[in-house]
N, CA and C atoms as an extended XYZ file, in Angstrom:
561
Properties=species:S:1:pos:R:3:atomname:S:1:resname:S:1:resid:I:1 pbc="F F F"
N        97.560       96.867       86.990 N   UNK     1
C        97.824       95.909       88.061 CA  UNK     1
C        99.067       95.095       87.727 C   UNK     1
N        99.865       94.861       88.746 N   UNK     2
C       101.075       94.063       88.583 CA  UNK     2
C       100.694       92.588       88.521 C   UNK     2
N       101.013       91.905       87.422 N   UNK     3
C       100.709       90.468       87.377 CA  UNK     3
C       101.638       89.700       88.314 C   UNK     3
N       101.032       88.920       89.195 N   UNK     4
C       101.793       88.149       90.179 CA  UNK     4
C       101.345       86.699       90.120 C   UNK     4
N       102.304       85.813       90.042 N   UNK     5
C       102.050       84.380       90.080 CA  UNK     5
C       102.682       83.852       91.357 C   UNK     5
N       101.882       83.261       92.230 N   UNK     6
C       102.399       82.695       93.467 CA  UNK     6
C       102.621       81.206       93.232 C   UNK     6
N       103.874       80.804       93.145 N   UNK     7
C       104.183       79.412       92.823 CA  UNK     7
C       103.999       78.483       94.012 C   UNK     7
N       103.643       79.025       95.167 N   UNK     8
C       103.243       78.179       96.276 CA  UNK     8
C       102.006       77.376       95.910 C   UNK     8
N       101.253       77.876       94.919 N   UNK     9
C       100.062       77.198       94.423 CA  UNK     9
C       100.380       76.219       93.294 C   UNK     9
N       101.645       76.097       92.926 N   UNK    10
C       102.026       75.287       91.770 CA  UNK    10
C       102.984       74.167       92.156 C   UNK    10
N       102.632       73.429       93.187 N   UNK    11
C       103.523       72.363       93.638 CA  UNK    11
C       102.980       70.972       93.300 C   UNK    11
N       101.854       70.915       92.613 N   UNK    12
C       101.294       69.611       92.259 CA  UNK    12
C       101.801       69.162       90.893 C   UNK    12
N       101.521       67.927       90.581 N   UNK    13
C       101.984       67.318       89.327 CA  UNK    13
C       101.423       68.039       88.088 C   UNK    13
N       100.188       68.553       88.194 N   UNK    14
C        99.536       69.214       87.056 CA  UNK    14
C        99.671       70.733       87.102 C   UNK    14
N       100.650       71.229       87.839 N   UNK    15
C       100.755       72.668       88.030 CA  UNK    15
C       101.043       73.440       86.740 C   UNK    15
N       101.769       72.848       85.814 N   UNK    16
C       102.046       73.547       84.564 CA  UNK    16
C       100.759       73.799       83.797 C   UNK    16
N        99.807       72.849       83.836 N   UNK    17
C        98.515       73.057       83.183 CA  UNK    17
C        97.777       74.246       83.788 C   UNK    17
N        97.863       74.418       85.097 N   UNK    18
C        97.218       75.557       85.745 CA  UNK    18
C        97.878       76.862       85.331 C   UNK    18
N        99.174       76.818       85.110 N   UNK    19
C        99.920       78.020       84.768 CA  UNK    19
C        99.679       78.461       83.329 C   UNK    19
N        99.760       77.524       82.375 N   UNK    20
C        99.640       77.913       80.958 CA  UNK    20
C        98.362       77.403       80.302 C   UNK    20
N        97.531       76.654       81.043 N   UNK    21
C        96.269       76.166       80.513 CA  UNK    21
C        96.303       74.682       80.234 C   UNK    21
N        95.126       74.092       80.317 N   UNK    22
C        94.992       72.662       80.033 CA  UNK    22
C        94.985       72.432       78.536 C   UNK    22
N        95.502       71.302       78.105 N   UNK    23
C        95.473       70.996       76.672 CA  UNK    23
C        94.034       70.911       76.158 C   UNK    23
N        93.860       71.182       74.898 N   UNK    24
C        92.530       71.105       74.278 CA  UNK    24
C        91.911       69.741       74.525 C   UNK    24
N        90.626       69.760       74.811 N   UNK    25
C        89.903       68.520       75.053 CA  UNK    25
C        89.792       68.150       76.513 C   UNK    25
N        90.565       68.769       77.382 N   UNK    26
C        90.488       68.496       78.823 CA  UNK    26
C        89.410       69.360       79.449 C   UNK    26
N        88.702       68.780       80.394 N   UNK    27
C        87.691       69.531       81.135 CA  UNK    27
C        88.404       70.476       82.103 C   UNK    27
N        87.773       71.603       82.366 N   UNK    28
C        88.341       72.546       83.328 CA  UNK    28
C        88.939       73.742       82.637 C   UNK    28
N        89.908       74.321       83.278 N   UNK    29
C        90.503       75.560       82.792 CA  UNK    29
C        91.213       75.353       81.465 C   UNK    29
N        90.763       76.092       80.454 N   UNK    30
C        91.448       76.034       79.170 CA  UNK    30
C        92.525       77.099       79.087 C   UNK    30
N        92.303       78.198       79.806 N   UNK    31
C        93.264       79.287       79.795 CA  UNK    31
C        94.045       79.257       81.097 C   UNK    31
N        95.342       79.453       81.023 N   UNK    32
C        96.163       79.424       82.224 CA  UNK    32
C        96.206       80.763       82.937 C   UNK    32
N        96.597       80.710       84.190 N   UNK    33
C        96.668       81.919       85.012 CA  UNK    33
C        97.652       82.931       84.441 C   UNK    33
N        98.788       82.476       83.948 N   UNK    34
C        99.801       83.388       83.435 CA  UNK    34
C        99.265       84.216       82.266 C   UNK    34
N        98.658       83.580       81.296 N   UNK    35
C        98.107       84.302       80.150 CA  UNK    35
C        97.036       85.302       80.552 C   UNK    35
N        96.141       84.881       81.459 N   UNK    36
C        95.086       85.794       81.937 CA  UNK    36
C        95.686       87.027       82.589 C   UNK    36
N        96.664       86.811       83.440 N   UNK    37
C        97.249       87.945       84.168 CA  UNK    37
C        98.046       88.854       83.241 C   UNK    37
N        98.760       88.288       82.298 N   UNK    38
C        99.509       89.118       81.354 CA  UNK    38
C        98.562       89.924       80.464 C   UNK    38
N        97.466       89.297       80.041 N   UNK    39
C        96.506       89.985       79.177 CA  UNK    39
C        95.792       91.130       79.890 C   UNK    39
N        95.646       91.026       81.215 N   UNK    40
C        94.911       92.052       81.956 CA  UNK    40
C        95.823       93.136       82.520 C   UNK    40
N        97.107       93.114       82.177 N   UNK    41
C        98.045       94.089       82.729 CA  UNK    41
C        98.983       94.582       81.644 C   UNK    41
N        99.357       95.806       81.782 N   UNK    42
C       100.365       96.388       80.896 CA  UNK    42
C       101.538       96.917       81.711 C   UNK    42
N       101.787       96.294       82.854 N   UNK    43
C       102.802       96.777       83.789 CA  UNK    43
C       104.216       96.613       83.247 C   UNK    43
N       104.452       95.607       82.434 N   UNK    44
C       105.803       95.356       81.944 CA  UNK    44
C       106.676       94.625       82.947 C   UNK    44
N       106.073       94.243       84.068 N   UNK    45
C       106.780       93.508       85.112 CA  UNK    45
C       105.929       92.304       85.469 C   UNK    45
N       106.557       91.163       85.635 N   UNK    46
C       105.880       89.953       86.100 CA  UNK    46
C       106.560       89.523       87.386 C   UNK    46
N       105.783       89.371       88.459 N   UNK    47
C       106.316       88.923       89.737 CA  UNK    47
C       105.989       87.449       89.912 C   UNK    47
N       107.019       86.641       90.068 N   UNK    48
C       106.873       85.206       90.278 CA  UNK    48
C       107.352       84.923       91.703 C   UNK    48
N       106.402       84.695       92.592 N   UNK    49
C       106.678       84.588       94.020 CA  UNK    49
C       106.818       83.131       94.447 C   UNK    49
N       107.649       82.898       95.450 N   UNK    50
C       107.873       81.574       96.045 CA  UNK    50
C       108.319       80.548       95.001 C   UNK    50
N       109.298       80.940       94.232 N   UNK    51
C       109.784       80.129       93.112 CA  UNK    51
C       110.265       78.754       93.549 C   UNK    51
N       110.773       78.643       94.762 N   UNK    52
C       111.313       77.359       95.233 CA  UNK    52
C       110.240       76.297       95.403 C   UNK    52
N       108.966       76.695       95.496 N   UNK    53
C       107.891       75.747       95.755 CA  UNK    53
C       107.321       75.097       94.495 C   UNK    53
N       107.747       75.547       93.343 N   UNK    54
C       107.207       75.020       92.081 CA  UNK    54
C       107.783       73.653       91.748 C   UNK    54
N       107.033       72.937       90.941 N   UNK    55
C       107.471       71.646       90.403 CA  UNK    55
C       108.590       71.861       89.381 C   UNK    55
N       109.478       70.891       89.194 N   UNK    56
C       110.515       71.013       88.170 CA  UNK    56
C       109.965       71.320       86.767 C   UNK    56
N       108.774       70.842       86.449 N   UNK    57
C       108.192       71.146       85.129 CA  UNK    57
C       107.960       72.649       84.977 C   UNK    57
N       107.573       73.307       86.064 N   UNK    58
C       107.364       74.758       86.026 CA  UNK    58
C       108.713       75.459       85.895 C   UNK    58
N       109.739       74.974       86.604 N   UNK    59
C       111.079       75.544       86.458 CA  UNK    59
C       111.542       75.423       85.013 C   UNK    59
N       111.306       74.256       84.401 N   UNK    60
C       111.705       74.065       83.003 CA  UNK    60
C       110.955       75.012       82.078 C   UNK    60
N       109.683       75.249       82.381 N   UNK    61
C       108.898       76.205       81.597 CA  UNK    61
C       109.565       77.583       81.651 C   UNK    61
N       109.926       78.029       82.854 N   UNK    62
C       110.552       79.345       82.987 CA  UNK    62
C       111.957       79.367       82.394 C   UNK    62
N       112.649       78.258       82.436 N   UNK    63
C       113.958       78.163       81.789 CA  UNK    63
C       113.812       78.490       80.305 C   UNK    63
N       112.832       77.876       79.664 N   UNK    64
C       112.582       78.126       78.240 CA  UNK    64
C       112.085       79.556       78.014 C   UNK    64
N       111.204       80.034       78.876 N   UNK    65
C       110.676       81.394       78.747 CA  UNK    65
C       111.799       82.427       78.842 C   UNK    65
N       112.711       82.236       79.785 N   UNK    66
C       113.823       83.174       79.936 CA  UNK    66
C       114.782       83.107       78.748 C   UNK    66
N       114.887       81.949       78.147 N   UNK    67
C       115.775       81.775       76.988 CA  UNK    67
C       115.181       82.436       75.733 C   UNK    67
N       113.883       82.209       75.505 N   UNK    68
C       113.272       82.668       74.250 CA  UNK    68
C       112.529       83.986       74.372 C   UNK    68
N       112.084       84.334       75.590 N   UNK    69
C       111.319       85.570       75.782 CA  UNK    69
C       109.862       85.440       75.410 C   UNK    69
N       109.417       84.206       75.146 N   UNK    70
C       108.027       83.993       74.743 CA  UNK    70
C       107.612       82.577       75.141 C   UNK    70
N       106.303       82.361       75.143 N   UNK    71
C       105.795       81.003       75.334 CA  UNK    71
C       104.490       80.865       74.584 C   UNK    71
N       104.152       79.637       74.277 N   UNK    72
C       102.893       79.316       73.627 CA  UNK    72
C       102.029       78.595       74.643 C   UNK    72
N       100.817       79.127       74.865 N   UNK    73
C        99.941       78.500       75.858 CA  UNK    73
C        99.286       77.260       75.267 C   UNK    73
N        98.479       76.590       76.052 N   UNK    74
C        97.890       75.321       75.628 CA  UNK    74
C        96.891       75.483       74.499 C   UNK    74
N        96.437       76.709       74.258 N   UNK    75
C        95.483       76.956       73.179 CA  UNK    75
C        96.178       77.426       71.898 C   UNK    75
N        97.500       77.424       71.916 N   UNK    76
C        98.270       77.791       70.737 CA  UNK    76
C        98.531       79.281       70.595 C   UNK    76
N        98.170       80.074       71.597 N   UNK    77
C        98.410       81.521       71.536 CA  UNK    77
C        99.838       81.814       71.983 C   UNK    77
N       100.501       82.678       71.227 N   UNK    78
C       101.870       83.086       71.529 CA  UNK    78
C       101.832       84.299       72.463 C   UNK    78
N       102.604       84.234       73.526 N   UNK    79
C       102.717       85.345       74.478 CA  UNK    79
C       104.163       85.819       74.470 C   UNK    79
N       104.357       87.051       74.068 N   UNK    80
C       105.684       87.641       73.964 CA  UNK    80
C       105.994       88.398       75.252 C   UNK    80
N       107.096       88.047       75.919 N   UNK    81
C       107.496       88.715       77.156 CA  UNK    81
C       108.860       89.375       77.020 C   UNK    81
N       109.290       89.613       75.794 N   UNK    82
C       110.607       90.194       75.566 CA  UNK    82
C       110.813       91.534       76.239 C   UNK    82
N       109.757       92.327       76.390 N   UNK    83
C       109.879       93.636       77.025 CA  UNK    83
C       109.614       93.618       78.515 C   UNK    83
N       109.386       92.459       79.077 N   UNK    84
C       109.060       92.346       80.503 CA  UNK    84
C       110.301       92.201       81.363 C   UNK    84
N       110.194       92.730       82.558 N   UNK    85
C       111.152       92.428       83.619 CA  UNK    85
C       110.461       91.359       84.460 C   UNK    85
N       111.105       90.221       84.625 N   UNK    86
C       110.522       89.136       85.412 CA  UNK    86
C       111.302       89.045       86.717 C   UNK    86
N       110.576       89.206       87.812 N   UNK    87
C       111.185       89.180       89.137 CA  UNK    87
C       110.765       87.888       89.823 C   UNK    87
N       111.741       87.085       90.195 N   UNK    88
C       111.491       85.841       90.920 CA  UNK    88
C       111.861       86.071       92.384 C   UNK    88
N       111.009       85.623       93.288 N   UNK    89
C       111.356       85.685       94.714 CA  UNK    89
C       111.422       84.260       95.254 C   UNK    89
N       112.259       84.098       96.259 N   UNK    90
C       112.380       82.805       96.909 CA  UNK    90
C       112.792       83.008       98.357 C   UNK    90
N       112.376       82.110       99.192 N   UNK    91
C       112.816       82.105      100.582 CA  UNK    91
C       113.993       81.148      100.767 C   UNK    91
N       114.499       80.656       99.673 N   UNK    92
C       115.633       79.736       99.704 CA  UNK    92
C       116.879       80.473      100.211 C   UNK    92
N       117.580       79.839      101.122 N   UNK    93
C       118.805       80.443      101.635 CA  UNK    93
C       119.848       80.537      100.528 C   UNK    93
N       120.641       81.574      100.585 N   UNK    94
C       121.670       81.799       99.570 CA  UNK    94
C       122.571       80.567       99.413 C   UNK    94
N       122.932       79.948      100.520 N   UNK    95
C       123.817       78.778      100.490 CA  UNK    95
C       123.163       77.560       99.852 C   UNK    95
N       121.837       77.560       99.733 N   UNK    96
C       121.114       76.411       99.182 CA  UNK    96
C       120.641       76.633       97.742 C   UNK    96
N       120.901       77.779       97.158 N   UNK    97
C       120.419       78.068       95.804 CA  UNK    97
C       120.867       77.019       94.796 C   UNK    97
N       122.140       76.705       94.781 N   UNK    98
C       122.664       75.763       93.787 CA  UNK    98
C       122.164       74.352       94.004 C   UNK    98
N       121.862       73.997       95.245 N   UNK    99
C       121.326       72.662       95.527 CA  UNK    99
C       119.826       72.598       95.242 C   UNK    99
N       119.158       73.736       95.243 N   UNK   100
C       117.706       73.766       95.054 CA  UNK   100
C       117.322       73.900       93.584 C   UNK   100
N       117.992       74.795       92.860 N   UNK   101
C       117.622       75.084       91.477 CA  UNK   101
C       118.672       74.552       90.511 C   UNK   101
N       118.244       74.113       89.325 N   UNK   102
C       119.212       73.640       88.322 CA  UNK   102
C       120.164       74.764       87.896 C   UNK   102
N       121.409       74.427       87.672 N   UNK   103
C       122.432       75.418       87.294 CA  UNK   103
C       122.049       76.166       86.025 C   UNK   103
N       121.462       75.447       85.050 N   UNK   104
C       121.089       76.117       83.786 CA  UNK   104
C       119.996       77.162       84.008 C   UNK   104
N       119.140       76.959       85.000 N   UNK   105
C       118.115       77.961       85.328 CA  UNK   105
C       118.763       79.156       86.022 C   UNK   105
N       119.611       78.898       87.005 N   UNK   106
C       120.285       79.991       87.708 CA  UNK   106
C       121.106       80.857       86.759 C   UNK   106
N       121.662       80.248       85.724 N   UNK   107
C       122.484       81.003       84.776 CA  UNK   107
C       121.653       81.970       83.932 C   UNK   107
N       120.323       81.810       83.913 N   UNK   108
C       119.452       82.691       83.125 CA  UNK   108
C       119.100       83.987       83.870 C   UNK   108
N       119.360       84.038       85.160 N   UNK   109
C       119.009       85.226       85.937 CA  UNK   109
C       120.073       86.303       85.744 C   UNK   109
N       119.641       87.495       85.384 N   UNK   110
C       120.565       88.601       85.131 CA  UNK   110
C       121.100       89.229       86.402 C   UNK   110
N       120.295       89.207       87.456 N   UNK   111
C       120.675       89.844       88.710 CA  UNK   111
C       120.088       89.057       89.860 C   UNK   111
N       120.884       88.828       90.874 N   UNK   112
C       120.380       88.186       92.093 CA  UNK   112
C       120.679       89.118       93.253 C   UNK   112
N       119.659       89.377       94.042 N   UNK   113
C       119.814       90.229       95.216 CA  UNK   113
C       119.481       89.411       96.452 C   UNK   113
N       120.308       89.553       97.450 N   UNK   114
C       120.104       88.851       98.715 CA  UNK   114
C       119.656       89.877       99.746 C   UNK   114
N       118.561       89.598      100.399 N   UNK   115
C       118.044       90.505      101.410 CA  UNK   115
C       118.297       89.901      102.783 C   UNK   115
N       118.757       90.719      103.687 N   UNK   116
C       119.019       90.287      105.052 CA  UNK   116
C       117.866       90.735      105.939 C   UNK   116
N       117.664       90.042      107.047 N   UNK   117
C       116.594       90.458      107.963 CA  UNK   117
C       116.832       91.879      108.478 C   UNK   117
N       115.731       92.548      108.781 N   UNK   118
C       115.837       93.899      109.318 CA  UNK   118
C       116.513       93.882      110.684 C   UNK   118
N       117.309       94.913      110.963 N   UNK   119
C       117.937       95.019      112.276 CA  UNK   119
C       116.993       95.758      113.235 C   UNK   119
N       117.413       95.911      114.472 N   UNK   120
C       116.585       96.514      115.522 CA  UNK   120
C       116.089       97.905      115.126 C   UNK   120
N       116.978       98.760      114.679 N   UNK   121
C       116.574      100.135      114.357 CA  UNK   121
C       115.654      100.186      113.141 C   UNK   121
N       115.846       99.294      112.170 N   UNK   122
C       114.954       99.256      111.002 CA  UNK   122
C       113.553       98.807      111.399 C   UNK   122
N       113.465       97.846      112.317 N   UNK   123
C       112.155       97.399      112.798 CA  UNK   123
C       111.460       98.514      113.577 C   UNK   123
N       112.215       99.240      114.388 N   UNK   124
C       111.654      100.377      115.123 CA  UNK   124
C       111.123      101.424      114.148 C   UNK   124
N       111.886      101.703      113.107 N   UNK   125
C       111.477      102.681      112.090 CA  UNK   125
C       110.196      102.220      111.398 C   UNK   125
N       110.102      100.924      111.124 N   UNK   126
C       108.891      100.380      110.515 CA  UNK   126
C       107.683      100.630      111.416 C   UNK   126
N       107.800      100.297      112.713 N   UNK   127
C       106.695      100.490      113.656 CA  UNK   127
C       106.341      101.972      113.741 C   UNK   127
N       107.353      102.812      113.797 N   UNK   128
C       107.115      104.259      113.870 CA  UNK   128
C       106.317      104.749      112.663 C   UNK   128
N       106.747      104.382      111.482 N   UNK   129
C       106.052      104.816      110.258 CA  UNK   129
C       104.647      104.234      110.167 C   UNK   129
N       104.522      102.952      110.494 N   UNK   130
C       103.212      102.302      110.397 CA  UNK   130
C       102.218      102.943      111.359 C   UNK   130
N       102.604      103.110      112.616 N   UNK   131
C       101.700      103.686      113.611 CA  UNK   131
C       101.395      105.148      113.257 C   UNK   131
N       102.377      105.886      112.772 N   UNK   132
C       102.140      107.277      112.353 CA  UNK   132
C       101.122      107.348      111.231 C   UNK   132
N       101.267      106.472      110.253 N   UNK   133
C       100.344      106.453      109.114 CA  UNK   133
C        98.926      106.117      109.564 C   UNK   133
N        98.799      105.093      110.400 N   UNK   134
C        97.479      104.710      110.897 CA  UNK   134
C        96.901      105.830      111.744 C   UNK   134
N        97.716      106.428      112.580 N   UNK   135
C        97.259      107.523      113.440 CA  UNK   135
C        96.772      108.708      112.611 C   UNK   135
N        97.521      109.054      111.568 N   UNK   136
C        97.113      110.175      110.699 CA  UNK   136
C        95.787      109.882      110.008 C   UNK   136
N        95.613      108.654      109.532 N   UNK   137
C        94.337      108.279      108.898 CA  UNK   137
C        93.208      108.332      109.913 C   UNK   137
N        93.478      107.846      111.104 N   UNK   138
C        92.481      107.793      112.169 CA  UNK   138
C        92.041      109.202      112.559 C   UNK   138
N        92.993      110.126      112.654 N   UNK   139
C        92.687      111.520      112.999 CA  UNK   139
C        91.872      112.192      111.909 C   UNK   139
N        92.048      111.749      110.671 N   UNK   140
C        91.356      112.364      109.548 CA  UNK   140
C        89.934      111.872      109.325 C   UNK   140
N        89.477      110.925      110.101 N   UNK   141
C        88.117      110.414      109.929 CA  UNK   141
C        87.091      111.472      110.307 C   UNK   141
N        86.060      111.619      109.479 N   UNK   142
C        85.007      112.600      109.765 CA  UNK   142
C        84.128      112.138      110.909 C   UNK   142
N        83.743      110.884      110.870 N   UNK   143
C        82.888      110.357      111.924 CA  UNK   143
C        83.755      109.831      113.047 C   UNK   143
N        83.339      110.019      114.267 N   UNK   144
C        84.121      109.632      115.427 CA  UNK   144
C        83.418      108.548      116.233 C   UNK   144
N        83.333      107.331      115.731 N   UNK   145
C        82.724      106.287      116.552 CA  UNK   145
C        83.658      105.822      117.673 C   UNK   145
N        84.932      106.165      117.578 N   UNK   146
C        85.922      105.767      118.575 CA  UNK   146
C        86.538      107.006      119.195 C   UNK   146
N        87.077      106.879      120.385 N   UNK   147
C        87.783      108.018      120.994 CA  UNK   147
C        89.059      108.332      120.221 C   UNK   147
N        89.562      109.527      120.392 N   UNK   148
C        90.800      109.944      119.712 CA  UNK   148
C        91.985      109.142      120.223 C   UNK   148
N        92.929      108.905      119.326 N   UNK   149
C        94.183      108.259      119.728 CA  UNK   149
C        95.011      109.266      120.517 C   UNK   149
N        95.769      108.783      121.483 N   UNK   150
C        96.602      109.712      122.251 CA  UNK   150
C        97.670      110.356      121.361 C   UNK   150
N        98.085      111.552      121.704 N   UNK   151
C        99.105      112.272      120.931 CA  UNK   151
C       100.434      111.515      120.920 C   UNK   151
N       100.706      110.772      121.984 N   UNK   152
C       101.979      110.056      122.092 CA  UNK   152
C       101.878      108.604      121.626 C   UNK   152
N       100.935      108.319      120.723 N   UNK   153
C       100.693      106.940      120.300 CA  UNK   153
C       101.944      106.297      119.704 C   UNK   153
N       102.722      107.046      118.943 N   UNK   154
C       103.929      106.493      118.326 CA  UNK   154
C       104.964      106.149      119.403 C   UNK   154
N       105.165      107.046      120.327 N   UNK   155
C       106.130      106.803      121.396 CA  UNK   155
C       105.710      105.593      122.237 C   UNK   155
N       104.419      105.482      122.522 N   UNK   156
C       103.921      104.342      123.297 CA  UNK   156
C       104.153      103.036      122.540 C   UNK   156
N       103.883      103.057      121.238 N   UNK   157
C       104.088      101.850      120.427 CA  UNK   157
C       105.552      101.424      120.467 C   UNK   157
N       106.444      102.393      120.330 N   UNK   158
C       107.876      102.070      120.326 CA  UNK   158
C       108.342      101.526      121.670 C   UNK   158
N       107.714      101.941      122.752 N   UNK   159
C       108.074      101.439      124.085 CA  UNK   159
C       107.470      100.067      124.357 C   UNK   159
N       106.237       99.853      123.882 N   UNK   160
C       105.484       98.660      124.274 CA  UNK   160
C       105.621       97.468      123.327 C   UNK   160
N       105.999       97.713      122.093 N   UNK   161
C       106.140       96.613      121.127 CA  UNK   161
C       107.598       96.176      121.100 C   UNK   161
N       107.838       94.922      121.453 N   UNK   162
C       109.196       94.360      121.450 CA  UNK   162
C       109.542       93.916      120.024 C   UNK   162
N       110.133       94.820      119.268 N   UNK   163
C       110.410       94.531      117.860 CA  UNK   163
C       111.383       93.373      117.685 C   UNK   163
N       112.232       93.148      118.673 N   UNK   164
C       113.222       92.072      118.559 CA  UNK   164
C       112.603       90.685      118.695 C   UNK   164
N       111.349       90.630      119.089 N   UNK   165
C       110.653       89.344      119.195 CA  UNK   165
C       110.168       88.855      117.831 C   UNK   165
N       110.342       89.682      116.796 N   UNK   166
C       109.810       89.358      115.467 CA  UNK   166
C       110.914       89.397      114.424 C   UNK   166
N       111.067       88.279      113.714 N   UNK   167
C       112.023       88.237      112.611 CA  UNK   167
C       111.351       88.537      111.277 C   UNK   167
N       110.059       88.293      111.211 N   UNK   168
C       109.306       88.444      109.977 CA  UNK   168
C       108.534       89.756      110.013 C   UNK   168
N       108.692       90.580      108.992 N   UNK   169
C       108.051       91.894      108.962 CA  UNK   169
C       106.528       91.785      108.922 C   UNK   169
N       105.991       90.753      108.273 N   UNK   170
C       104.538       90.570      108.252 CA  UNK   170
C       104.002       90.299      109.652 C   UNK   170
N       104.733       89.489      110.402 N   UNK   171
C       104.305       89.177      111.770 CA  UNK   171
C       104.428       90.420      112.651 C   UNK   171
N       105.483       91.206      112.452 N   UNK   172
C       105.633       92.457      113.192 CA  UNK   172
C       104.482       93.413      112.853 C   UNK   172
N       104.106       93.476      111.594 N   UNK   173
C       102.984       94.342      111.190 CA  UNK   173
C       101.690       93.869      111.849 C   UNK   173
N       101.450       92.569      111.861 N   UNK   174
C       100.248       92.034      112.511 CA  UNK   174
C       100.252       92.311      114.011 C   UNK   174
N       101.417       92.186      114.638 N   UNK   175
C       101.525       92.483      116.073 CA  UNK   175
C       101.255       93.961      116.332 C   UNK   175
N       101.729       94.812      115.443 N   UNK   176
C       101.484       96.253      115.581 CA  UNK   176
C       100.006       96.555      115.400 C   UNK   176
N        99.366       95.901      114.451 N   UNK   177
C        97.911       96.059      114.275 CA  UNK   177
C        97.163       95.637      115.527 C   UNK   177
N        97.557       94.511      116.085 N   UNK   178
C        96.903       94.023      117.309 CA  UNK   178
C        97.114       94.997      118.464 C   UNK   178
N        98.322       95.531      118.559 N   UNK   179
C        98.609       96.514      119.604 CA  UNK   179
C        97.702       97.731      119.446 C   UNK   179
N        97.571       98.224      118.215 N   UNK   180
C        96.695       99.369      117.953 CA  UNK   180
C        95.240       99.050      118.286 C   UNK   180
N        94.779       97.868      117.908 N   UNK   181
C        93.391       97.465      118.205 CA  UNK   181
C        93.160       97.420      119.701 C   UNK   181
N        94.110       96.878      120.445 N   UNK   182
C        93.983       96.823      121.901 CA  UNK   182
C        93.965       98.227      122.496 C   UNK   182
N        94.781       99.111      121.961 N   UNK   183
C        94.817      100.489      122.446 CA  UNK   183
C        93.464      101.162      122.228 C   UNK   183
N        92.908      101.003      121.022 N   UNK   184
C        91.614      101.623      120.710 CA  UNK   184
C        90.539      101.064      121.626 C   UNK   184
N        90.551       99.750      121.877 N   UNK   185
C        89.545       99.143      122.764 CA  UNK   185
C        89.658       99.662      124.194 C   UNK   185
N        90.882       99.992      124.620 N   UNK   186
C        91.076      100.441      125.996 CA  UNK   186
C        90.707      101.916      126.194 C   UNK   186
N        90.512      102.649      125.124 N   UNK   187
C        90.210      104.091      125.235 CA  UNK   187
C        88.747      104.345      125.553 C   UNK   187
């Protein structure tokens, strides 16, 4: 399993304790989420999502981690991440990176990739692939509690779903799911 830390959950004052564990003698979690997830995975990749939402103390923690390749949790256990690829994601606009994150932290990143929103044809391709995949799974079901999907289900989806109304791929996927559910109900 890929260890993933969602820093949207780490915006409170005590967020570093949740990440690496509470100091000895404190009630509650003694082991932090990061150590648990690293111990339960051998993926060699750590995904740190929504980095912009973390407290500065968490940013400082990662600044040190990126510098040394290791950290010591609150229980005194050393965690070596020298062989890990750490991927940070953020919804921060490219123009706001320097105003949002400390320069010394940004200087620790080896590669920064900027992703642009999908264009019209890419969104259409997404809907086509998604509906095709669902349709193929649906056709492969042994039990038939529902009527068969029409043969032209992909073409209908591409005509009826206004992909340009969605900027977010998750919302487009949910809209496509809803469209499919409505289609199945109407059959």
